[in-house]
N, C-alpha and C positions, 0 to 999 in steps of 0.2 A: 772415752777412749779417743785419742787423737792419732792422726796419720800424717806422715811427712810426705808431701807430694812433690817436693823439690827434686828429688832424685828418682822419681817414679815416672814410668812411661804412661801411666794411667792418669788421665786428667782429673782434677779435683771434682767432687760432686757439686751439683748446683744446690746451694744452701738457701736459695731465694724463698722467701716467705710467701705462701699462697693462702690467702684467706677467703677464696671463693667458696660459696655455700656456707658461710659462717655469719653469725650475728656480731655486730659491733654495738656495744652499749656505751653511750657517752658518760664519762665520769663527771660527777657534779664538780663545778668549779674549774674544770679543765677544758671542757668544750662549751663554748658560748654561742651566742647568736641563734640562728635558725636551727642549728643542730643540737642545741642543749637539750638534754633529757630524751634523746632519741634512741631508738633501736633501728639499726640499718642492716638490711640483708645485703651481703656483698655478692654481686652477680659475677663480676670479673675482677681478678687481681693478678697482675703480672709485672714484668720489668718496666712497662710503659705507664703504669699507674693502676688505679682501681675505680670501679663504678659500682654504686650500691643504691638501694632504694630505702627510704625511711618508711617503716611499716606501722608506726604508732602515732601518726600525726594526721588524723582525718580533717578534711576541709568541709566547708558548708555545702559543697557541691555533691549532689547525689549522682549515682550512675545513671538514673533515669534522666536527670537534667543534662548530663554530659551527652548522652545518646541523642537527646533532642537537638542539642547544639550541632551535632554532626549528621543530622538528618537520618537517624536510625530510630526505629521504634523498639523499645525494650519491654517485653511482656513477661519475662521470666521472673518469678519470685524465687528467692528473696533478693535477687540482684537489684531490683528497682530501687530499693531504699539504701543499698550499700553506699557508703561514702567513697568519694574519690579522695585519695591521700596526697598530701604534700610529700613528694618523693625526694626532694632536695632542692638546693638553690640553683642548679644548672638546668637550662632549657625548660623553664617552668611552663612554657606554652606547648610543650610536647607531651603526649601520653605514652606511658609505659605500662604494659600488662604483664604481671607475674602470674603464671597459671600452671595448673596441672589438670589433665595430662598434657604432655608437651605439644602434641598435634603437629601438623605440617603447615606452617605459615610462611609468607614470603620474606618476612624480616624477623627471624627468631634466633635467639642464642640458647642452645641447650645447656641446662644447668643441673646435671644429674637427673632427678625425676621431675624437675621443674623446667619451665622455659620462660624467657623474657622476650616478649614480642612487641614491636613498635609499629607494625603495619595494621592498617584498618581491617584487614580480612578477619582477624581474630574477633573484633567487635561485631562484625557482620554475622559471624557464626553464633556469637552469644545472643545477638538480637533474634536470630532465626531459631534459637533453641537447640542448636547443635554444636555449641562451643564447649570450651573446657568446663568441667564441673566446679572448679575452684579458681577464682580470679581475685587479684588485688590490682586495682588500677591507680596509678599515680600520675601526677603532673610534675615533671622535673625529676632530677636524680642528684645524688651526691657523687662528686668526682674528686679524685686525687691525682696529681701528676706523679711522675716517676720518683719513687723514694719518699714521697710526702706522707703516705699512710704509715710507712715503717717508722718515720721520724716521730709521728704523733703517738704511735704505740710505744716507742722508746721513752716518750715523755709522760707515759701513763694516762694519756687522754682517753683511751678506749680499753674496755675489756672485750675479749672475744671468746666465742664458744660456737661449736657446731650448730648450725641452724636446725630448727624443728618446725616442720610445716604446720603442725597443730597450732603453734603460736601465730604463724602468718595468717592462716585461714579460719581458725576455729576459736580464737581467743579475742575477747573484747579489746579494742585498741588501747584503752586506758590501762589494761592489765598486761600488755605485752612486755613492757619494760621490766616489771617485777618478775614476770614469768621467765623472761630470758636470763635474768640474774639468777633465778632459782636453779637453772640448768648448771650453774657454777657453784651452787650451794651457798649463794650470797643473799642475805636479807637486805633490801634497799635501805632500810633504816640504818644499817651499819656503815653505809658508804659515806665517806667525806671526800672533799676535794683533794686531800693529801694521801688518800689510800694508794697503795702500791698496785702494780699490775699482777693479776693472778695468773 
């Protein structure tokens, strides 16, 4: 159903796409480089652009090693052996903590039931055993300028689906891509670089 807003006193609705709290899955052959084969959790998406974290690209760095580098002692299992993830190619020297519950930290963005925190206080709480129960720590993030992500979606570079925290926190990293695709009812074997946007 379409409406004619030209002769209406009511302003047209905002049709802006908001992919916040969704997964983006890179389409084979369409997304290359460091983001090929990734699942990205979109933290923020608006008129100025988008910010997301790659959730299926663990690095060789463990949380225990990261905490040692920032002079904190991590004694909580199983966090000690959890990997730090490559969150994306932007600001790879900076840490981002995706966590639940949200808590109250000095530099946090509330994301529904999750939060994204960039301040040290969340890691201090984790080290002290009073931090969030579920955390995913990345170095760097994936970023898009105004309209860039929308253009990439129009070119079928990404599939998107509502995020599932079980995939973020309770699924092995190597299984997160097929698990995210399964939310759309897609078998990764069926994907080709020429597949259309679902």
